[in-house]
C-alpha positions as CSV (number, residue, x, y, z in Angstrom):
1,M,0.0,0.0,0.0
2,A,2.8,2.4,0.9
3,G,4.3,1.9,-2.6
4,L,1.1,2.6,-4.3
5,M,0.7,5.9,-2.3
6,E,4.2,6.9,-3.1
7,T,3.5,6.3,-6.8
8,L,0.3,8.3,-6.6
9,L,1.9,11.2,-4.8
10,A,4.8,11.2,-7.3
11,R,2.3,11.3,-10.2
12,V,0.4,14.2,-8.6
13,D,3.7,16.0,-8.1
14,G,4.4,15.5,-11.8
15,E,1.0,17.0,-12.6
16,I,1.7,20.0,-10.4
17,E,4.9,20.6,-12.3
18,L,3.0,20.4,-15.6
19,Y,0.5,23.0,-14.3
20,D,3.5,25.2,-13.3
21,E,4.7,24.9,-16.9
22,L,1.3,25.8,-18.3
23,L,1.2,28.8,-15.9
24,T,4.6,30.0,-17.2
25,L,3.5,29.5,-20.8
26,S,0.3,31.4,-20.2
27,G,2.2,34.3,-18.7
28,E,4.6,34.4,-21.7
29,K,1.6,34.2,-24.0
30,K,0.1,37.3,-22.3
31,D,3.3,39.3,-23.0
32,V,3.5,38.0,-26.6
33,I,-0.1,39.0,-27.3
34,V,0.4,42.5,-25.9
35,N,3.6,42.8,-28.1
36,N,1.8,41.4,-31.1
37,D,4.4,38.8,-31.8
38,V,2.5,36.2,-33.9
39,K,5.4,33.9,-34.6
40,R,6.3,33.6,-30.9
41,L,2.6,33.1,-30.1
42,Q,2.5,30.1,-32.4
43,E,5.6,28.7,-30.7
44,I,4.0,29.1,-27.3
45,N,0.8,27.5,-28.5
46,A,2.8,24.5,-29.8
47,R,4.6,24.1,-26.4
48,E,1.3,24.5,-24.6
49,N,-0.3,21.7,-26.7
50,L,2.7,19.4,-25.8
51,A,2.3,20.2,-22.1
52,V,-1.4,19.5,-22.2
53,G,-0.8,16.2,-23.9
54,R,1.7,15.3,-21.2
55,L,-0.8,16.4,-18.6
56,Q,-3.5,14.2,-20.1
57,K,-1.2,11.2,-20.1
58,S,-0.1,11.9,-16.5
59,G,-3.8,12.2,-15.5
60,R,-4.5,8.7,-16.9
61,L,-1.6,7.3,-15.0
62,R,-2.8,9.0,-11.8
63,E,-6.3,7.6,-12.3
64,D,-4.9,4.1,-12.8
65,A,-2.9,4.4,-9.5
66,M,-6.0,5.7,-7.7
67,K,-8.1,2.8,-9.0
68,E,-5.5,0.4,-7.6
69,I,-5.5,2.1,-4.3
70,S,-9.3,2.2,-4.2
71,A,-9.4,-1.5,-4.8
72,V,-6.8,-2.3,-2.1
73,L,-8.6,-0.1,0.4
74,N,-12.1,-1.3,-0.7
75,I,-13.3,2.3,-1.3
76,G,-16.6,2.4,-3.0
77,G,-17.7,5.0,-5.5
78,E,-15.7,7.1,-7.8
79,A,-11.9,7.1,-7.3
80,T,-11.0,10.8,-6.9
81,L,-8.2,12.6,-5.1
82,T,-10.6,14.3,-2.8
83,A,-12.4,11.1,-1.9
84,L,-9.1,9.3,-1.2
85,A,-7.8,12.2,0.9
86,E,-11.0,12.2,2.9
87,F,-10.8,8.4,3.4
88,L,-7.2,8.8,4.6
89,A,-7.7,12.1,6.5
90,D,-6.2,10.8,9.8
91,K,-3.1,9.3,8.1
92,P,0.0,11.1,6.9
93,D,-0.6,10.0,3.3
94,G,-4.1,11.6,3.4
95,Q,-2.6,14.9,4.7
96,A,0.1,14.8,2.0
97,L,-2.5,14.2,-0.6
98,D,-4.8,16.9,0.7
99,A,-1.8,19.4,0.6
100,R,-1.3,18.5,-3.1
101,I,-5.0,18.9,-3.8
102,V,-4.8,22.5,-2.4
103,R,-1.8,23.2,-4.6
104,I,-3.5,21.9,-7.7
105,K,-6.6,24.0,-7.0
106,D,-4.4,27.0,-6.6
107,K,-2.6,26.4,-9.9
108,L,-6.0,25.9,-11.7
109,T,-7.4,29.1,-10.3
110,K,-4.4,31.1,-11.5
111,L,-4.4,29.3,-14.8
112,K,-8.1,30.1,-15.3
113,A,-7.5,33.8,-14.5
114,L,-4.6,34.0,-16.9
115,N,-6.5,32.3,-19.6
116,A,-9.4,34.8,-19.2
117,V,-6.9,37.7,-19.5
118,N,-5.4,36.1,-22.7
119,K,-8.9,35.5,-24.1
120,S,-9.8,39.1,-23.6
121,L,-6.6,40.3,-25.1
122,L,-7.1,38.1,-28.2
123,E,-10.7,39.2,-28.6
124,N,-9.6,42.9,-28.4
125,A,-6.9,42.2,-31.1
126,L,-9.4,40.5,-33.3
127,D,-11.9,43.3,-32.9
128,Y,-9.1,45.8,-33.9
129,V,-8.3,43.7,-37.0
130,D,-11.9,43.5,-37.9
131,F,-12.3,47.3,-37.5
132,S,-9.1,47.8,-39.6
133,M,-10.4,45.5,-42.3
134,N,-13.7,47.4,-42.4
135,L,-11.9,50.7,-42.8
136,I,-9.8,49.3,-45.6
137,R,-12.8,47.9,-47.4
138,N,-14.8,51.1,-47.0
139,S,-12.0,53.3,-48.1
140,A,-11.3,51.2,-51.2
141,G,-14.9,51.5,-52.4
142,G,-17.0,48.6,-53.6
143,A,-19.7,46.7,-51.8
144,V,-19.7,46.2,-48.1
145,Y,-21.1,42.9,-46.7
146,D,-22.4,41.9,-43.3
147,G,-21.5,38.7,-41.5
148,A,-24.1,36.7,-43.5
149,G,-22.6,37.8,-46.8
150,N,-25.4,40.2,-47.7
151,E,-24.5,43.6,-49.3
152,I,-25.2,46.5,-46.9
153,G,-25.3,50.2,-47.4
154,E,-24.0,52.1,-50.3
155,N,-20.5,52.3,-51.6
156,R,-18.9,54.9,-49.3
157,T,-15.4,55.7,-48.5
158,F,-14.2,56.5,-45.0
159,F,-12.9,59.9,-46.1
160,D,-14.8,62.3,-48.3
161,A,-12.4,63.1,-51.1
162,R,-14.7,65.9,-52.5
163,Q,-14.0,69.4,-51.3
């Protein structure tokens, strides 16, 4: 049993490290979005995708370890970290697991906040691009279309060239 718990705690520690990596990448992504560095943004997204893949694999391994522990301890119901920590609350392993759960929740809260900031920055950048494209289309003359592809308004330019 002790070996199974050590394995589980090691896997949870590995997941915490991966969440730290994602937090670092999200922080870098925020700076890159602000600086409008598209190439670097693509690099960060690729690294982020690799980290998420490793996190998913680590999560499957953790779930396997938890199922083994649940079977040994004869714990009914769903095998979750919280359920296992509650079952082992009066033991050192339960307290160690509970401390790791708190760390994971903290990382997830920070990651969620950073992702919300990045989403907002990206939406603002896309709105600006959309605005710029509309200015270019309008100043070049020709038809203007709405989101459904229907022609709207008359052919006007942004600046009135007639004086």
